[in-house]
Chimera marker file (.cmm) of the C-alpha trace (Angstrom):
<marker_set name="trace">
<marker id="1" x="110.575" y="144.339" z="108.321" r="1" g="1" b="0" radius="0.5"/>
<marker id="2" x="109.279" y="140.558" z="108.829" r="1" g="1" b="0" radius="0.5"/>
<marker id="3" x="111.930" y="138.205" z="110.606" r="1" g="1" b="0" radius="0.5"/>
<marker id="4" x="112.044" y="134.815" z="109.667" r="1" g="1" b="0" radius="0.5"/>
<marker id="5" x="111.722" y="132.382" z="112.496" r="1" g="1" b="0" radius="0.5"/>
<marker id="6" x="113.590" y="129.110" z="111.984" r="1" g="1" b="0" radius="0.5"/>
<marker id="7" x="113.047" y="125.829" z="114.001" r="1" g="1" b="0" radius="0.5"/>
<marker id="8" x="115.733" y="123.199" z="114.096" r="1" g="1" b="0" radius="0.5"/>
<marker id="9" x="114.594" y="119.573" z="113.925" r="1" g="1" b="0" radius="0.5"/>
<marker id="10" x="115.630" y="119.265" z="117.721" r="1" g="1" b="0" radius="0.5"/>
<marker id="11" x="113.524" y="122.166" z="118.593" r="1" g="1" b="0" radius="0.5"/>
<marker id="12" x="110.391" y="120.594" z="116.823" r="1" g="1" b="0" radius="0.5"/>
<marker id="13" x="111.345" y="117.338" z="118.704" r="1" g="1" b="0" radius="0.5"/>
<marker id="14" x="111.752" y="118.985" z="121.949" r="1" g="1" b="0" radius="0.5"/>
<marker id="15" x="108.367" y="121.087" z="121.776" r="1" g="1" b="0" radius="0.5"/>
<marker id="16" x="106.631" y="117.672" z="120.466" r="1" g="1" b="0" radius="0.5"/>
<marker id="17" x="108.111" y="115.695" z="123.545" r="1" g="1" b="0" radius="0.5"/>
<marker id="18" x="107.096" y="118.268" z="125.764" r="1" g="1" b="0" radius="0.5"/>
<marker id="19" x="103.110" y="117.960" z="124.177" r="1" g="1" b="0" radius="0.5"/>
<marker id="20" x="103.141" y="114.432" z="124.714" r="1" g="1" b="0" radius="0.5"/>
<marker id="21" x="104.533" y="114.737" z="128.246" r="1" g="1" b="0" radius="0.5"/>
<marker id="22" x="101.875" y="117.184" z="129.007" r="1" g="1" b="0" radius="0.5"/>
<marker id="23" x="99.195" y="114.908" z="127.566" r="1" g="1" b="0" radius="0.5"/>
<marker id="24" x="98.201" y="117.468" z="124.686" r="1" g="1" b="0" radius="0.5"/>
<marker id="25" x="99.113" y="114.937" z="122.142" r="1" g="1" b="0" radius="0.5"/>
<marker id="26" x="99.364" y="111.431" z="121.811" r="1" g="1" b="0" radius="0.5"/>
<marker id="27" x="102.511" y="110.110" z="120.210" r="1" g="1" b="0" radius="0.5"/>
<marker id="28" x="100.464" y="107.876" z="117.770" r="1" g="1" b="0" radius="0.5"/>
<marker id="29" x="98.764" y="111.016" z="116.504" r="1" g="1" b="0" radius="0.5"/>
<marker id="30" x="99.972" y="112.184" z="112.874" r="1" g="1" b="0" radius="0.5"/>
<marker id="31" x="102.903" y="114.897" z="112.904" r="1" g="1" b="0" radius="0.5"/>
<marker id="32" x="100.491" y="117.514" z="111.448" r="1" g="1" b="0" radius="0.5"/>
<marker id="33" x="98.419" y="117.962" z="114.745" r="1" g="1" b="0" radius="0.5"/>
<marker id="34" x="101.592" y="119.720" z="116.074" r="1" g="1" b="0" radius="0.5"/>
<marker id="35" x="100.470" y="122.789" z="113.750" r="1" g="1" b="0" radius="0.5"/>
<marker id="36" x="97.852" y="123.521" z="116.485" r="1" g="1" b="0" radius="0.5"/>
<marker id="37" x="100.784" y="124.426" z="118.778" r="1" g="1" b="0" radius="0.5"/>
<marker id="38" x="103.102" y="126.479" z="116.633" r="1" g="1" b="0" radius="0.5"/>
<marker id="39" x="102.267" y="129.994" z="115.493" r="1" g="1" b="0" radius="0.5"/>
<marker id="40" x="100.693" y="129.785" z="112.037" r="1" g="1" b="0" radius="0.5"/>
<marker id="41" x="103.362" y="132.184" z="110.534" r="1" g="1" b="0" radius="0.5"/>
<marker id="42" x="106.037" y="129.348" z="111.198" r="1" g="1" b="0" radius="0.5"/>
<marker id="43" x="104.318" y="126.318" z="110.158" r="1" g="1" b="0" radius="0.5"/>
<marker id="44" x="105.504" y="126.452" z="106.573" r="1" g="1" b="0" radius="0.5"/>
<marker id="45" x="109.041" y="126.723" z="107.878" r="1" g="1" b="0" radius="0.5"/>
<marker id="46" x="108.469" y="123.901" z="110.386" r="1" g="1" b="0" radius="0.5"/>
<marker id="47" x="106.858" y="121.812" z="107.443" r="1" g="1" b="0" radius="0.5"/>
<marker id="48" x="109.981" y="122.486" z="105.512" r="1" g="1" b="0" radius="0.5"/>
<marker id="49" x="112.505" y="121.622" z="108.210" r="1" g="1" b="0" radius="0.5"/>
<marker id="50" x="110.206" y="118.158" z="108.812" r="1" g="1" b="0" radius="0.5"/>
<marker id="51" x="110.431" y="117.556" z="105.097" r="1" g="1" b="0" radius="0.5"/>
<marker id="52" x="114.304" y="118.108" z="105.117" r="1" g="1" b="0" radius="0.5"/>
<marker id="53" x="114.625" y="115.147" z="107.669" r="1" g="1" b="0" radius="0.5"/>
<marker id="54" x="112.332" y="113.016" z="105.704" r="1" g="1" b="0" radius="0.5"/>
<marker id="55" x="109.106" y="113.238" z="107.789" r="1" g="1" b="0" radius="0.5"/>
<marker id="56" x="105.721" y="113.214" z="106.462" r="1" g="1" b="0" radius="0.5"/>
<marker id="57" x="103.013" y="115.188" z="108.093" r="1" g="1" b="0" radius="0.5"/>
<marker id="58" x="100.979" y="112.139" z="108.120" r="1" g="1" b="0" radius="0.5"/>
<marker id="59" x="104.013" y="110.266" z="110.130" r="1" g="1" b="0" radius="0.5"/>
<marker id="60" x="103.184" y="109.477" z="113.689" r="1" g="1" b="0" radius="0.5"/>
<marker id="61" x="104.752" y="111.590" z="116.320" r="1" g="1" b="0" radius="0.5"/>
<marker id="62" x="106.388" y="108.821" z="117.664" r="1" g="1" b="0" radius="0.5"/>
<marker id="63" x="108.362" y="108.605" z="114.559" r="1" g="1" b="0" radius="0.5"/>
<marker id="64" x="109.551" y="112.196" z="115.021" r="1" g="1" b="0" radius="0.5"/>
<marker id="65" x="110.555" y="112.153" z="118.716" r="1" g="1" b="0" radius="0.5"/>
<marker id="66" x="111.743" y="108.510" z="118.488" r="1" g="1" b="0" radius="0.5"/>
<marker id="67" x="111.449" y="105.816" z="121.468" r="1" g="1" b="0" radius="0.5"/>
<marker id="68" x="114.470" y="107.196" z="123.094" r="1" g="1" b="0" radius="0.5"/>
<marker id="69" x="112.387" y="110.396" z="123.600" r="1" g="1" b="0" radius="0.5"/>
<marker id="70" x="109.069" y="109.403" z="124.531" r="1" g="1" b="0" radius="0.5"/>
<marker id="71" x="109.416" y="111.420" z="127.698" r="1" g="1" b="0" radius="0.5"/>
<marker id="72" x="108.115" y="108.691" z="130.168" r="1" g="1" b="0" radius="0.5"/>
<marker id="73" x="108.280" y="109.718" z="133.826" r="1" g="1" b="0" radius="0.5"/>
<link id1="1" id2="2" r="1" g="1" b="0" radius="0.2"/>
<link id1="2" id2="3" r="1" g="1" b="0" radius="0.2"/>
<link id1="3" id2="4" r="1" g="1" b="0" radius="0.2"/>
<link id1="4" id2="5" r="1" g="1" b="0" radius="0.2"/>
<link id1="5" id2="6" r="1" g="1" b="0" radius="0.2"/>
<link id1="6" id2="7" r="1" g="1" b="0" radius="0.2"/>
<link id1="7" id2="8" r="1" g="1" b="0" radius="0.2"/>
<link id1="8" id2="9" r="1" g="1" b="0" radius="0.2"/>
<link id1="9" id2="10" r="1" g="1" b="0" radius="0.2"/>
<link id1="10" id2="11" r="1" g="1" b="0" radius="0.2"/>
<link id1="11" id2="12" r="1" g="1" b="0" radius="0.2"/>
<link id1="12" id2="13" r="1" g="1" b="0" radius="0.2"/>
<link id1="13" id2="14" r="1" g="1" b="0" radius="0.2"/>
<link id1="14" id2="15" r="1" g="1" b="0" radius="0.2"/>
<link id1="15" id2="16" r="1" g="1" b="0" radius="0.2"/>
<link id1="16" id2="17" r="1" g="1" b="0" radius="0.2"/>
<link id1="17" id2="18" r="1" g="1" b="0" radius="0.2"/>
<link id1="18" id2="19" r="1" g="1" b="0" radius="0.2"/>
<link id1="19" id2="20" r="1" g="1" b="0" radius="0.2"/>
<link id1="20" id2="21" r="1" g="1" b="0" radius="0.2"/>
<link id1="21" id2="22" r="1" g="1" b="0" radius="0.2"/>
<link id1="22" id2="23" r="1" g="1" b="0" radius="0.2"/>
<link id1="23" id2="24" r="1" g="1" b="0" radius="0.2"/>
<link id1="24" id2="25" r="1" g="1" b="0" radius="0.2"/>
<link id1="25" id2="26" r="1" g="1" b="0" radius="0.2"/>
<link id1="26" id2="27" r="1" g="1" b="0" radius="0.2"/>
<link id1="27" id2="28" r="1" g="1" b="0" radius="0.2"/>
<link id1="28" id2="29" r="1" g="1" b="0" radius="0.2"/>
<link id1="29" id2="30" r="1" g="1" b="0" radius="0.2"/>
<link id1="30" id2="31" r="1" g="1" b="0" radius="0.2"/>
<link id1="31" id2="32" r="1" g="1" b="0" radius="0.2"/>
<link id1="32" id2="33" r="1" g="1" b="0" radius="0.2"/>
<link id1="33" id2="34" r="1" g="1" b="0" radius="0.2"/>
<link id1="34" id2="35" r="1" g="1" b="0" radius="0.2"/>
<link id1="35" id2="36" r="1" g="1" b="0" radius="0.2"/>
<link id1="36" id2="37" r="1" g="1" b="0" radius="0.2"/>
<link id1="37" id2="38" r="1" g="1" b="0" radius="0.2"/>
<link id1="38" id2="39" r="1" g="1" b="0" radius="0.2"/>
<link id1="39" id2="40" r="1" g="1" b="0" radius="0.2"/>
<link id1="40" id2="41" r="1" g="1" b="0" radius="0.2"/>
<link id1="41" id2="42" r="1" g="1" b="0" radius="0.2"/>
<link id1="42" id2="43" r="1" g="1" b="0" radius="0.2"/>
<link id1="43" id2="44" r="1" g="1" b="0" radius="0.2"/>
<link id1="44" id2="45" r="1" g="1" b="0" radius="0.2"/>
<link id1="45" id2="46" r="1" g="1" b="0" radius="0.2"/>
<link id1="46" id2="47" r="1" g="1" b="0" radius="0.2"/>
<link id1="47" id2="48" r="1" g="1" b="0" radius="0.2"/>
<link id1="48" id2="49" r="1" g="1" b="0" radius="0.2"/>
<link id1="49" id2="50" r="1" g="1" b="0" radius="0.2"/>
<link id1="50" id2="51" r="1" g="1" b="0" radius="0.2"/>
<link id1="51" id2="52" r="1" g="1" b="0" radius="0.2"/>
<link id1="52" id2="53" r="1" g="1" b="0" radius="0.2"/>
<link id1="53" id2="54" r="1" g="1" b="0" radius="0.2"/>
<link id1="54" id2="55" r="1" g="1" b="0" radius="0.2"/>
<link id1="55" id2="56" r="1" g="1" b="0" radius="0.2"/>
<link id1="56" id2="57" r="1" g="1" b="0" radius="0.2"/>
<link id1="57" id2="58" r="1" g="1" b="0" radius="0.2"/>
<link id1="58" id2="59" r="1" g="1" b="0" radius="0.2"/>
<link id1="59" id2="60" r="1" g="1" b="0" radius="0.2"/>
<link id1="60" id2="61" r="1" g="1" b="0" radius="0.2"/>
<link id1="61" id2="62" r="1" g="1" b="0" radius="0.2"/>
<link id1="62" id2="63" r="1" g="1" b="0" radius="0.2"/>
<link id1="63" id2="64" r="1" g="1" b="0" radius="0.2"/>
<link id1="64" id2="65" r="1" g="1" b="0" radius="0.2"/>
<link id1="65" id2="66" r="1" g="1" b="0" radius="0.2"/>
<link id1="66" id2="67" r="1" g="1" b="0" radius="0.2"/>
<link id1="67" id2="68" r="1" g="1" b="0" radius="0.2"/>
<link id1="68" id2="69" r="1" g="1" b="0" radius="0.2"/>
<link id1="69" id2="70" r="1" g="1" b="0" radius="0.2"/>
<link id1="70" id2="71" r="1" g="1" b="0" radius="0.2"/>
<link id1="71" id2="72" r="1" g="1" b="0" radius="0.2"/>
<link id1="72" id2="73" r="1" g="1" b="0" radius="0.2"/>
</marker_set>
């Protein structure tokens, strides 16, 4: 039986923040570039979670993580 993995909006934000901090993505890139860093099998659930929180895949990552989460060191 396949188990459904669910990502909370906070988990998605945390992952996006970490990817920005590591320099793998830029906060000005669209949210859809994050799909490269999540398992393909979970992307539909992630997309649904983003939509439930009024995020579009074309929105910038900075919109998702917010200015308080830019992870500037």
